[in-house]
N, C-alpha and C positions, 0 to 999 in steps of 0.2 A: 504494500500500500504506500502511495506517495504521501509525503508530508503535505499538509494543506497549505503550507507557506511556499511550496515549490511553484515557480513561475516558468512555465514552458515558453520558450522564445523561438519563433520561426522567422525565416528571412522574408523579405517583402515579396520576392518571387514565389516562395513556397505558399505564402498567404493567398496570392492570386490564383495559383494552381489549385489550392485547396478549395477556393471559392468557385472553381470550375469556369474560369473566365480566360479568354484570350487577351493578348495585349490590347487589341483594338476595343474589345468589349469593356475591359476594365478602364482604359483611358477615357472612353466616352462617358462612362458612369461617374468617374472621378472628376472629369471636366478638364483634362489636360491632354496634350498631344501624346501620340504613341511614343515618339522619341523622348519626351520628358519622362514617361514611365519607365522606359528602358534605362535611361540614365539613373533614375531613382533606384531601380532594382540593382544596379551596379554600385551605386553610391548612396545608400539610404539615409545617411546622415545629412544629406542636402534637403530632405523633405521638411518643410516648415510645419509647426504645430497645427495650423489650420488644415493643411492637406493630410497630415497624419490622422487627424480626426475623421476626415472625409473617407480616407482609405479604410479605416476601421469600420465605419458604417457600411460602406459598399461591400467589403469582404465579410462582414458579420463576424469579425474577430476582435476581441478586446484590444485596445491600443497597447496595453501592457504586454501583450503576447506577440507583438510584431517588433522585430529588431530594427530600430531606426538609428542606433548608435554605431559608431565605427569600432568594431572589435577586431583586433589583429591577433592572429595565432602565431 
């Protein structure tokens, strides 16, 4: 059993795929160009808080579960 404080984080691209959306579908629903969404999926730390919230709504995934920060391994 997972600890209730455990916060699963997924990438922005994984969130889109999990929502069963293409780049075109997702970008239209979010209100940005396809090229912008591609850039954000590669560099998610560039997404401003307002767009983070919109992405969360469109993908039906809590904002705290989408990785928007720059984590380097």
